[in-house]
C-alpha positions as CSV (number, residue, x, y, z in Angstrom):
1,M,74.5,80.7,39.9
2,I,78.1,80.0,41.1
3,K,78.6,83.7,42.0
4,K,75.4,83.7,44.0
5,I,76.4,80.6,46.0
6,M,79.9,82.0,46.6
7,F,78.3,85.3,47.8
8,V,76.0,83.5,50.2
9,C,78.8,81.3,51.6
10,V,81.1,84.3,52.1
11,S,78.2,86.2,53.8
12,I,77.6,83.2,56.2
13,V,81.2,83.0,57.1
14,I,81.4,86.7,57.8
15,L,78.3,86.6,59.9
16,Y,79.5,83.5,61.8
17,S,82.9,85.1,62.4
18,S,81.3,88.4,63.6
19,S,79.0,86.4,66.0
20,L,82.0,84.6,67.4
21,N,83.9,87.9,67.9
22,L,80.8,89.4,69.6
23,L,80.6,86.5,72.0
24,A,84.3,86.7,72.7
25,D,84.0,90.4,73.5
26,Q,81.0,90.0,75.7
27,K,81.7,90.2,79.5
28,S,79.1,90.2,82.2
29,E,78.7,93.4,84.4
30,H,77.7,92.7,87.9
31,I,76.2,95.2,90.4
32,I,77.9,95.3,93.9
33,T,75.7,96.4,96.8
34,T,77.1,94.6,99.8
35,C,80.4,93.5,101.3
36,K,79.4,89.9,100.7
37,D,79.0,90.8,97.0
38,L,82.6,91.9,97.1
39,E,83.7,88.7,98.7
40,S,81.9,86.6,96.2
41,I,83.8,87.8,93.2
42,G,85.5,84.8,91.7
43,H,83.3,82.3,93.6
44,G,80.1,80.4,92.9
45,E,76.5,81.5,93.4
46,N,75.3,82.5,96.9
47,Y,78.8,82.5,98.2
48,L,78.8,83.6,101.9
49,G,75.1,84.2,101.6
50,A,75.4,86.7,98.7
51,T,72.1,87.1,96.9
52,H,73.2,86.5,93.3
53,D,72.4,83.1,91.9
54,E,75.2,82.8,89.3
55,A,79.0,82.5,89.5
56,W,80.9,85.8,89.3
57,A,84.0,85.3,87.2
58,L,87.4,87.0,87.9
59,S,87.3,88.2,84.3
60,D,84.0,90.0,84.6
61,D,83.2,93.7,85.1
62,Y,82.0,95.1,88.4
63,I,80.4,98.3,89.5
64,V,79.6,99.5,93.0
65,V,76.2,101.4,93.3
66,N,76.1,102.4,96.9
67,N,78.1,102.8,100.1
68,I,79.2,99.5,101.6
69,D,79.8,98.7,105.3
70,C,82.4,95.9,105.7
71,S,82.6,96.1,109.5
72,A,81.3,92.5,109.7
73,T,84.6,91.3,108.3
74,N,86.3,92.2,111.7
75,P,85.8,89.4,114.3
76,N,86.1,92.0,117.0
77,N,82.9,93.7,116.0
78,S,79.5,92.7,117.3
79,N,78.0,92.3,113.8
80,H,80.7,89.8,112.8
81,D,78.7,86.9,111.1
82,T,79.8,83.5,112.5
83,T,77.2,81.2,110.9
84,P,79.1,78.5,109.0
85,E,77.6,79.4,105.6
86,N,78.1,83.1,106.0
87,T,81.2,83.6,108.2
88,Y,84.2,85.7,107.1
89,G,86.4,83.8,109.6
90,S,88.9,85.2,112.0
91,D,91.1,86.3,109.1
92,G,88.5,88.8,107.9
93,F,87.9,89.5,104.2
94,E,89.3,87.1,101.6
95,S,91.3,89.0,99.0
96,I,90.0,88.9,95.4
97,G,92.2,86.9,93.1
98,T,95.4,84.8,93.6
99,E,98.5,84.2,91.5
100,E,96.9,81.0,90.1
101,N,93.6,82.7,89.5
102,P,94.1,86.5,89.2
103,F,91.5,89.2,88.8
104,T,91.5,90.3,85.1
105,G,88.3,92.2,84.8
106,T,87.3,95.8,85.6
107,F,86.1,97.3,88.9
108,N,84.5,100.7,89.2
109,G,83.7,101.8,92.7
110,Q,82.1,105.1,91.5
111,M,83.6,106.7,94.6
112,N,81.1,105.0,96.9
113,T,82.5,104.5,100.3
114,I,83.8,101.1,101.3
115,N,84.1,101.3,105.1
116,N,85.9,99.2,107.7
117,L,87.5,96.5,105.5
118,Y,89.4,94.2,107.7
119,I,92.1,91.6,106.7
120,N,94.4,89.8,109.2
121,V,96.5,87.1,107.4
122,V,99.8,87.6,109.0
123,E,102.0,84.5,108.4
124,N,103.2,82.8,105.2
125,Y,100.5,84.1,103.0
126,F,101.1,86.4,100.0
127,E,99.0,89.0,98.2
128,Q,96.6,90.7,100.6
129,G,94.3,93.6,99.9
130,L,90.9,94.2,98.6
131,F,92.4,92.5,95.5
132,G,95.1,89.9,96.2
133,Y,96.4,89.5,92.6
134,V,95.4,91.5,89.6
135,S,96.7,90.8,86.1
136,G,95.8,93.3,83.4
137,G,92.7,94.5,85.3
138,Q,91.4,98.0,85.6
139,I,90.6,99.3,89.0
140,T,89.0,102.8,89.2
141,N,87.1,105.1,91.5
142,I,87.6,103.3,94.8
143,N,87.1,105.2,98.0
144,M,87.9,103.2,101.2
145,V,88.0,104.5,104.7
146,N,89.1,102.9,108.0
147,V,90.8,100.0,106.3
148,D,92.7,97.7,108.7
149,I,94.8,95.3,106.7
150,S,97.6,93.1,107.9
151,G,99.4,90.6,105.7
152,W,102.7,88.9,105.2
153,V,104.3,89.7,101.9
154,K,102.9,91.8,99.0
155,V,100.3,93.8,100.9
156,G,98.3,96.9,99.9
157,S,94.9,98.4,100.6
158,I,93.7,98.0,97.0
159,A,96.0,95.3,95.7
160,G,98.7,93.1,97.0
161,N,100.2,92.4,93.6
162,A,99.4,94.1,90.3
163,V,101.0,93.1,87.1
164,N,100.8,92.9,83.3
165,G,99.3,96.3,82.5
166,T,97.1,96.7,85.5
167,S,95.9,100.2,86.0
168,I,94.7,101.8,89.3
169,S,93.2,105.2,89.0
170,N,91.2,107.8,90.8
171,C,91.3,106.1,94.2
172,A,91.4,107.4,97.8
173,V,92.2,105.3,100.9
174,Q,92.5,106.1,104.6
175,G,93.6,103.6,107.3
176,V,96.3,101.2,108.3
177,V,98.3,98.7,106.2
178,N,100.8,96.3,107.9
179,G,103.0,93.7,106.3
180,H,106.3,91.9,106.6
181,A,107.8,92.9,103.2
182,E,106.7,94.6,100.0
183,T,104.0,96.7,101.5
184,G,102.3,99.9,100.3
185,G,99.4,102.1,101.2
186,I,97.8,101.3,97.9
187,V,99.7,98.5,96.3
188,G,102.3,96.0,97.6
189,I,104.0,95.2,94.3
190,M,103.4,96.5,90.8
191,R,105.1,95.3,87.6
192,S,104.3,96.9,84.2
193,G,101.3,98.9,85.4
194,S,100.1,102.4,86.1
195,I,98.9,104.4,89.1
196,D,97.1,107.7,88.5
197,N,95.2,110.1,90.7
198,V,95.6,108.0,93.8
199,Y,95.9,109.1,97.4
200,F,96.7,107.4,100.7
201,N,96.4,108.8,104.2
202,G,97.4,106.7,107.2
203,T,100.1,104.4,108.4
204,V,102.1,101.9,106.5
205,S,104.4,99.5,108.4
206,S,106.6,96.7,107.2
207,G,110.0,95.1,107.5
208,A,111.3,95.9,104.0
209,H,110.3,97.6,100.7
210,L,107.6,99.8,102.0
211,G,106.1,103.0,100.8
212,G,103.1,105.4,101.2
213,I,101.7,104.4,97.8
214,V,103.6,101.3,96.7
215,G,106.2,99.1,98.3
216,W,108.1,97.8,95.3
217,I,107.5,98.8,91.7
218,Q,109.1,97.9,88.3
219,N,108.7,99.3,84.8
220,S,105.6,101.3,85.7
221,I,104.2,104.9,85.9
222,I,103.0,106.8,88.9
223,S,101.3,110.2,88.2
224,N,99.3,112.7,90.1
225,S,99.4,110.8,93.3
226,Y,100.3,111.6,97.0
227,S,100.6,110.2,100.4
228,T,100.2,111.7,103.9
229,G,100.7,110.1,107.3
230,E,103.5,107.8,108.3
231,V,105.7,105.1,106.8
232,K,107.5,103.1,109.4
233,S,109.7,100.1,109.7
234,V,109.1,97.3,112.1
235,A,112.4,95.5,111.6
236,N,116.0,96.2,112.2
237,N,117.3,95.0,108.9
238,Y,117.8,96.1,105.2
239,E,114.6,98.1,104.6
240,P,114.2,100.3,101.5
241,M,111.4,102.7,102.5
242,G,110.1,105.9,101.1
243,G,107.2,108.4,101.7
244,L,105.8,107.5,98.3
245,V,107.6,104.4,97.1
246,G,109.9,101.9,98.8
247,S,111.9,100.6,95.9
248,T,111.9,101.3,92.1
249,I,113.5,99.0,89.5
250,G,113.6,99.1,85.7
251,D,112.3,102.0,83.6
252,M,110.2,104.0,86.0
253,T,108.4,107.3,85.8
254,I,107.0,109.3,88.7
255,S,105.3,112.6,87.7
256,N,103.3,115.3,89.4
257,S,103.3,113.5,92.8
258,Y,104.4,114.2,96.3
259,S,104.7,112.8,99.8
260,S,104.3,114.5,103.2
261,S,104.5,111.2,105.1
262,D,107.0,111.0,107.9
263,V,109.4,108.1,107.3
264,T,110.7,106.2,110.3
265,G,113.4,103.4,110.0
266,M,114.7,101.5,112.9
267,Y,118.0,100.7,111.3
268,V,119.2,101.5,107.7
269,S,122.6,100.2,106.9
270,D,123.1,101.9,103.5
271,G,120.9,104.9,103.5
272,T,117.9,103.4,101.7
273,I,115.4,105.7,103.3
274,G,114.0,108.6,101.5
275,G,111.3,111.3,101.6
276,L,109.9,110.2,98.2
277,V,111.7,107.0,97.2
278,G,113.8,104.7,99.4
279,L,115.9,102.9,96.8
280,N,116.2,103.5,93.1
281,E,117.9,100.6,91.4
282,D,117.8,101.6,87.7
283,N,116.3,104.4,85.6
284,L,113.9,106.7,87.3
285,Q,112.3,109.6,85.5
286,L,111.3,112.0,88.3
287,I,109.1,114.8,86.8
288,N,107.7,117.7,88.8
289,S,107.5,115.7,92.0
290,Y,108.7,116.6,95.5
291,S,108.9,116.2,99.2
292,Y,107.9,118.8,101.8
293,E,110.3,120.9,103.9
294,D,108.7,119.8,107.1
295,Q,108.8,116.0,106.3
296,V,110.7,114.1,109.0
297,I,113.0,111.2,108.2
298,T,114.2,109.1,111.2
299,S,117.0,106.6,110.9
300,N,119.0,104.9,113.7
301,G,117.0,107.0,116.2
302,E,118.1,110.3,114.7
303,S,115.4,112.5,113.1
304,N,116.1,115.1,110.4
305,I,114.1,117.3,108.1
306,V,114.1,116.0,104.5
307,D,116.5,117.8,102.2
308,E,117.7,117.3,98.6
309,S,120.1,114.6,99.6
310,S,117.4,112.5,101.3
311,I,114.5,112.8,98.8
312,I,115.9,109.6,97.3
313,G,117.5,107.4,99.9
314,A,119.9,105.5,97.6
315,G,120.4,105.5,93.8
316,D,119.8,109.3,93.3
317,E,122.7,109.3,90.8
318,K,120.5,107.2,88.5
319,V,117.6,109.7,88.6
320,N,116.8,111.8,85.6
321,G,115.0,114.9,86.9
322,S,115.0,117.5,89.6
323,L,115.0,116.7,93.3
324,N,112.5,119.2,94.6
325,I,111.7,120.4,98.1
326,C,108.6,122.4,98.8
327,T,109.9,125.2,101.0
328,K,108.2,127.9,103.0
329,D,109.2,130.3,100.2
330,N,107.4,128.1,97.7
331,I,104.4,128.1,99.9
332,S,104.3,131.9,100.1
333,N,103.9,132.0,96.3
334,I,102.4,128.6,96.0
335,N,100.1,129.0,93.0
336,N,103.0,130.3,90.8
337,W,105.2,127.4,92.0
338,Y,102.8,124.7,91.1
339,T,101.6,126.2,87.8
340,D,104.8,127.9,86.6
341,V,107.6,125.7,88.0
342,L,106.0,122.2,88.4
343,K,103.4,122.7,85.5
344,W,100.7,121.0,87.5
345,D,97.2,121.0,86.1
346,T,95.5,123.2,88.7
347,D,92.4,123.7,86.5
348,N,91.3,120.1,86.4
349,I,93.2,117.9,88.8
350,W,94.8,119.7,91.8
351,D,93.5,122.2,94.4
352,V,96.5,124.3,95.6
353,G,96.9,127.3,97.8
354,I,93.7,126.6,99.8
355,Q,93.6,128.0,103.3
356,G,92.7,125.7,106.2
357,S,90.6,126.6,109.2
358,N,93.6,128.2,111.0
359,G,94.6,130.3,108.1
360,N,97.5,128.1,107.0
361,I,97.8,126.7,103.5
362,I,96.8,123.0,103.3
363,Y,98.5,120.4,101.3
364,P,97.5,120.0,97.6
365,H,94.6,117.7,97.1
366,F,92.4,116.4,94.3
367,K,89.5,118.4,93.0
368,N,86.1,116.6,93.1
369,M,87.3,113.8,95.4
370,D,85.7,113.6,98.9
371,N,87.2,112.3,102.2
372,Q,90.7,113.6,101.7
373,I,92.6,114.8,104.8
374,N,93.2,118.5,104.3
375,K,96.3,118.7,106.4
376,D,97.7,122.2,107.2
377,I,101.2,123.0,106.2
378,E,102.9,124.1,109.4
């Protein structure tokens, strides 16, 4: 009898414990169909006129199921909603998550297009982007076009600030990102995170710590990513800036990535302007990554073609790896260079050696990802 009672008690405890674990592991998954659904993440029910009747937590999971038009976030557009209960306000879209209440869930855009996202918060506000502050979240399969984002510090199209194991993967963005400091085409600041299979085409402008993918990054990994367009300074002061990354610090790895973005600085006192990275402060593992021979770097009004001495603006002596330039000779034998020298995965990730409409080779781009700019190599 005693053994039976003990067995029953143990069974009840196990079942009770399992139920608690199941409840703890359960997270709600929400379907995103409109821009107001996006805006309502982290807010109560029917926020800004969204149709769901429950609060959407910053720790929940989200999935986008169709293309989304966010043109109503721009007050200059005729469809901007100004009714008190529905308005986006003159600042446009309100970024998801803050330092006090970060986004910690998952977000899967399924490569549906998010079009015309507008943010204009230009003074004394931090963390601007689709996501303002992400801590340990997973952001995947985002495809944004015609973004127009202006912020103050920690500004990026996808995230202003990403920390504590946040991962951003398989994302493509086209548009304009402006900031005052710590500004990137994809992320403003990242600490202890990862960026993989990410692309930005457009213009990034800021006063300090600016890059085509990320402005300032620490103890993180960037892999299989690239930027095209322009990275330009809007201040005549200390301004680490690079085609891919503005500043790296701590234990960093950049692999299988490149930049063809022209980099323009108004005034750089200590050479912290680079084709790939502006300033490397600590230990950077640079693996099979490069700048292009026709990439232009402008400093103090003087323009030069990038070379091995300007791939890293400052701190190249702390780089472990090769400083590669893609030259015209590389391009003439481009498949062998990418597969044999750089060891890139051209079977599953990269398209290389593809001819453009004028017969020139176009820059490498991702397989199976739409809306990339297939720019010709001159």
